[in-house]
N, C-alpha and C positions, 0 to 999 in steps of 0.2 A: 340747790345750787351747786354748780359746778365746784371741784377742788380750786383752788387758790392759794400761788406763794405772797400773796398779800400778808402780812405778820401787822400792819398797823397799829393793833390795835394789842398786839403782845409787848411783855417788857422782857428784855434776853439780857442776860450776863454772858460773860465773857473772860474767863482768868487766863492771863499772858496776853491781852487784847490790845496792847500798846503798839508789839512792832513784830516781823517774819508775820510765820504761818496767821497769829491770833488778829492783826491787823489787816489781812482778807479777808477773816470770818468777819468782821466787823463792819466791815463794808462792802459786805453782803447784804449781811442780818438789816442796816441799815437803808440801802437802797432799797429794800422791802418795806419799807417804814417802819421797821421795829423801834424802840426805845430800847438804849443800849447803855450796857452798864458794864467798865471792862476793873480788873487788877491788876495790880504789878508789884513787883517788890522795890520798884524806884521809888525816892519822893515822888520826881513829876515826868512822866514821859515825854518823850523828846517829839512825837507826833499824839496831837490829842483832837481827832476831829471832829466837826459842829455837832453838837447837839448829845455827844456821847459825853458818861459822865465815868469820872476816875477814880479811886480810894488804893493805893498805898494797903498793901495786905502780905502776909507771907503764905501762902493757902497752908504751906505743911502745919503750920500752927492753927490748931485747932478749933484753940480760943478768938482768934482774929477770923478767921472763917465763918465762924459763927454771928462772929461782931455783923463783918462784910455783910449778910446776909439779913439779919435781922437790919440793918442801917436801909437795906434797901428795898426791905418789905415794910417799913414803916411809912418812906417816902412814897414809894408808888403804889402801895396796896394791893401787891400783888407781883408774880413769877412764872411767868411762864415756860421759859425755855431756861436752859443752865449747860452751857457748853466748857467743860474742863480742857483748857485745853491746854494751861502751862504744864511743860515740864520739859524732856532733854537730859543732855549730858556730853560731859566733855568725852573724848578719844581717853581710856586709859585701860591695860593690859590687867586682866582679872587678879594675876599672884603678887602685881609690883602695884597695886590701890591698897590704901588704907582699910578696915571694918568702918573709920567712919566715912570715907567715902561713898560705899555700896551702901551705907544706909542713910543716906543724903540724899542719892538717888533713887532707894527705893520712896522716901517722903515723899518724895516731889512728883513721881510719877505714876505711885498706888496711893496711897495712904495719904496724900491731899486732893485727889478728886475723888476721895469718900468721904475726907470731911468736911468735903464743899457741899456734895452731896446730901449727906447726913442733915447739915443744918438746911438746906434747900428744902427736902422733901414736903415738910410738912406745912410750907408756906404754900407750896404747889400743890399739895393734894387739898390746901383749902380755895385756891382764888381760881386757878387754873382749872380752865373747862377739857382743858387736853394738855398735860404735863408734860414735857420733854427733856429731860438729859442726853446730853450727847458727850461721851468720851472721846478722847483723838488720841488713839492709839498707831501703831506704827507696823511696820511690816516686818521690823525686827523681834514681833511677839510670834509667829509664825517659823522662822528659820534662822539659822546658824547664826550668835550675832557679835564675833569675836572684837575685843578692842571696846565693847558698850555691852558687855552681856547682863550686867546685872539691871542695865536700862531695858534691854528685850524682855528678860522674868519680870520686871515689873509690870510692863506694858502687857505681857501674855497674862495676870496677873489681873487687870487691869479689863481686859475680852472677858475674862471667868467672871469678874463684880457685874460686867453689863448684864449677861446672861441670868444672872444670879439677883438681881435687882428685879429686872423686866418681868421677875415671874414674882417677886414679894411685891411690889406697887404695881401690878395690874391690879382693877384697869385704869386706875386713875392717872399713873405716869406711864411715860415710855420711857422707857431706856436703851439707847440702838449705840454702836461704836463707829468712830472713821478711823479706819487705817491706815494712815498715810505713805506713800513710798515715798523716793529722795523726792525734796519740794529745792526750788530752785529761791530764795530767799536771800538777802544785802549780807547776812554771812556767810552762805552758803558756799563762796569760794576759798576763805579764811580754811575751813570744813573738809572742802574737797580739793582743792589746788588752783591751779590757774585755767584760764578760760580753755587751753588744751586739754588738760585734764578732765578737766567738767564736761566737755566735748567726747571723749572716749568713755567715763562713766552713762552718761547718759544715751551712748551708745551700746548698754547692755538694758536698757528699758526698751519692750519693744514698740511701743509709740515714739520710743528714740529722744522725746525730751524729757526734761523734769518738768515734777507738777508746780503748777504758781500756787502761792496762795491762795488766793479767789477758787482755783479745781475744790482745795477743800470748805472753801468758805461754801460752795456752790453744793458740797456733797452733807455740808450741812443746816443749809437752808431745806431740801427736797424735805431731807429726814425729820424736820422741823415741822413742816407744813403738812397740810391736810393730805396730800397729796400721799401722805405716809402713814395713816391714819392709822392700819393694821399691821404695821410694821415694827417690832419689840422683840429686844433681846437678838437683835441682830448686829452682823460687825461688816462694814461696805467698805470694799478695797476702792482707794484713789492714788494707784499706783501705776497706771499705764500699760500692766499687765501683767507687772512684777518683774521676773527677771528671766534670762534668754538662762534656759540649761547649756552649764557647762561642756556639756558633753558635745551638745551641736559644734561647739566653735569647734572643737576637736575632728569630728567625723568631716565637718569644711576641709580641714587642713589634710585629711586623709583620701 
């Protein structure tokens, strides 16, 4: 039979799936027929699509992460796909932020996905025919990230973890990363500025637009599907071509 994007027999977990990029990922997987379980830190999400099960979990706490995985495994009997999407960081210059701040950023963006993956692996290895772990990383992992330096370093570490686990967990579980560029979310205006400022920033992207949450979801769906059966240890860039090299603007002015 030909490969398919139909995940109607799959159980998919998405951390931070109630809003922003996570919500886009959830929508795409639901449309592909998957049974979706999500978690977040709020007690009740503002938006919960039909058929999606939500649990309040701080994924930085390894015991909470393990309890969530155990609950899903008991109710569903299997876990096929894990999307480690929860992450992020407020803007703060490195020297002005506290050690506690840097620790929390590292915990959320590197240790939390490691904890969740660690808890999920035994279940996936036993129950899934082709288990998949997807780590959502960032363009900040591979270029300077002033103002979010520890975030970029944590995402670089997550990409390294992705490559290592892909080897350790083969052939039972595939592990890949989706590296996100700038994404248009409801909170993007507060982060990037008003509509005019956002348009100027978008102009630095070769495609001229921000990604949408569904763009990230579509990449995750492809990597979770049979079309990616021989892809593991990879980092897929979803960034519209990255960023224009700064020297080109100076060359144009010359």
